[in-house]
C-alpha positions in Angstrom: 204.5 -49.2 -138.5 206.3 -50.5 -135.4 209.0 -47.8 -135.9 206.6 -45.0 -135.8 206.8 -44.5 -131.8 210.6 -44.3 -131.9 210.5 -41.9 -134.9 208.0 -39.6 -133.0 210.3 -39.6 -129.9 213.4 -38.8 -132.1 211.6 -36.1 -133.7 211.2 -34.3 -130.4 214.8 -35.0 -129.3 216.5 -31.9 -127.7 219.8 -31.3 -129.3 222.2 -30.1 -126.3 225.6 -30.5 -128.1 226.8 -30.4 -131.7 227.4 -34.2 -131.8 223.8 -34.8 -130.8 222.6 -33.6 -134.4 225.1 -36.0 -136.2 224.1 -38.9 -133.9 220.4 -38.2 -134.5 220.7 -38.0 -138.2 222.6 -41.4 -138.3 220.1 -42.9 -135.9 217.2 -41.8 -138.0 218.8 -43.2 -141.2 219.4 -46.5 -139.5 215.8 -46.8 -138.4 214.5 -45.9 -141.9 216.7 -48.3 -143.6 216.3 -51.3 -141.0 212.7 -52.7 -140.7 214.1 -55.2 -138.1 216.1 -52.6 -136.2 214.6 -53.8 -132.8 215.9 -57.3 -133.4 219.1 -58.6 -131.8 219.6 -60.7 -134.8 220.2 -57.9 -137.1 223.9 -58.3 -137.4 225.1 -54.7 -138.5 223.4 -53.3 -135.3 220.2 -53.0 -133.4 218.4 -50.7 -131.2 219.0 -50.9 -127.3 217.4 -49.0 -124.4 219.3 -47.6 -121.4 218.5 -45.9 -118.2 220.5 -43.1 -116.8 219.4 -43.7 -113.2 220.1 -40.7 -110.8 219.4 -40.2 -107.1 216.8 -37.5 -106.2 219.5 -34.8 -105.8 220.8 -35.7 -109.2 224.4 -35.9 -107.6 224.9 -39.6 -108.1 224.4 -42.2 -111.1 223.9 -45.8 -110.8 226.5 -47.8 -112.8 226.9 -51.4 -113.4 230.2 -53.1 -113.9 229.3 -54.9 -117.0 230.4 -58.6 -117.1 231.1 -59.0 -120.7 232.4 -55.6 -121.6 234.6 -55.2 -118.4 233.7 -51.6 -117.9 231.4 -49.3 -115.8 228.1 -48.4 -117.8 224.5 -47.2 -117.3 222.0 -49.8 -117.1 220.2 -51.0 -120.2 219.9 -53.8 -122.9 218.4 -55.3 -125.9 214.9 -54.6 -127.4 214.6 -58.1 -128.6 211.7 -57.0 -131.0 210.0 -54.6 -128.5 209.5 -51.3 -130.2 208.7 -49.5 -126.9 212.2 -48.5 -126.2 211.4 -46.5 -122.9 209.7 -49.6 -121.5 212.7 -51.8 -122.5 215.0 -49.2 -120.7 212.7 -49.1 -117.6 212.6 -53.0 -117.4 216.3 -53.5 -118.1 217.1 -50.9 -115.2 214.9 -52.9 -112.8 216.2 -56.3 -113.9 219.9 -55.2 -113.7 219.5 -53.1 -110.2 217.0 -54.7 -108.2 215.3 -51.4 -107.9 211.5 -51.5 -107.7 210.9 -47.9 -107.4 212.1 -45.9 -110.6 210.6 -42.7 -111.5 211.0 -41.1 -115.0 212.4 -37.7 -114.8 210.9 -37.5 -118.5 209.6 -39.9 -120.9 211.5 -38.1 -123.6 215.0 -39.3 -124.8 217.7 -38.1 -122.6 220.6 -39.1 -124.9 221.2 -41.0 -128.1 224.5 -43.0 -128.7 225.8 -45.3 -131.5 228.6 -47.4 -130.3 230.6 -50.5 -131.5 230.1 -53.6 -129.5 233.3 -55.9 -129.8 233.2 -59.6 -131.1 232.3 -61.8 -128.2 232.2 -65.5 -128.4 229.7 -66.3 -131.4 228.4 -62.8 -131.5 230.2 -60.6 -134.4 231.2 -56.9 -133.8 228.1 -54.8 -134.3 226.7 -51.3 -133.5 224.3 -50.6 -130.7 221.9 -47.7 -131.4 221.2 -46.8 -127.9 218.2 -44.7 -126.7 218.7 -43.5 -123.2 216.0 -42.2 -120.7 216.6 -40.6 -117.3 215.1 -42.1 -114.1 215.3 -41.3 -110.5 215.6 -43.6 -107.7 216.4 -43.6 -103.9 220.0 -44.0 -102.9 219.0 -46.0 -99.9 217.0 -48.8 -101.8 218.6 -52.0 -101.9 220.6 -53.1 -105.0 220.7 -56.5 -106.4 223.7 -57.5 -108.8 222.2 -59.3 -111.7 224.2 -62.1 -113.6 225.0 -59.5 -116.2 227.1 -57.5 -113.8 230.1 -57.9 -111.5 229.2 -54.8 -109.4 226.6 -52.0 -109.0 227.6 -48.6 -107.5 226.1 -45.1 -107.2 228.8 -42.8 -108.3 229.1 -39.1 -107.7 228.9 -37.2 -110.9 232.1 -35.5 -110.3 233.9 -38.9 -109.7 232.5 -40.7 -112.8 235.5 -39.7 -114.8 237.7 -42.0 -112.5 235.5 -45.0 -113.5 235.3 -44.3 -117.2 236.4 -42.1 -120.0 233.8 -43.3 -122.4 232.7 -40.0 -124.4 229.0 -40.8 -124.4 229.1 -41.1 -120.5 230.9 -37.7 -120.3 228.1 -36.4 -122.6 225.4 -37.7 -120.2 227.1 -36.0 -117.2 227.2 -32.8 -118.9 223.8 -33.0 -119.8 222.8 -33.9 -116.2 224.7 -30.8 -115.0 222.8 -28.7 -117.6 219.6 -30.2 -116.2 220.7 -29.5 -112.7 221.1 -25.7 -113.5 217.5 -25.3 -114.6 
């Protein structure tokens, strides 16, 4: 029953690129097969919620330099049993950035991704099934770096490739550019 809200969101997910359909199918199969998919303790993987935070002009994206993974990423984190993935993404974005005023561009899923998280201390390698939502914030609002980050930065969409070559980040940049064309 707790998976129904996410299944409904997935059923209305907009396929933008060919790879989106494959990811959606793998995501749906995972949710159907794992009743505890929102729990961090599920060792094969678990659902996470992320926020693709853009400025009002949608020319910059807020990134965190993740302390454990040692790379630039969007804000987000574990659901820890919470099946409201949108709420998780919003909460994580606020906690990891110090931003108070975040506005949803849409409450629909912006992007889905499945990626491997490497072994870290006592945590084995596992997958994150990441549900990503898009939010807007003001570039001039104060940012506060959390203990999970080494840094926070607004990065212009044309400069993101100089900070990360992650394919899922590139996909979200391309989705943002398509959204800006509308």
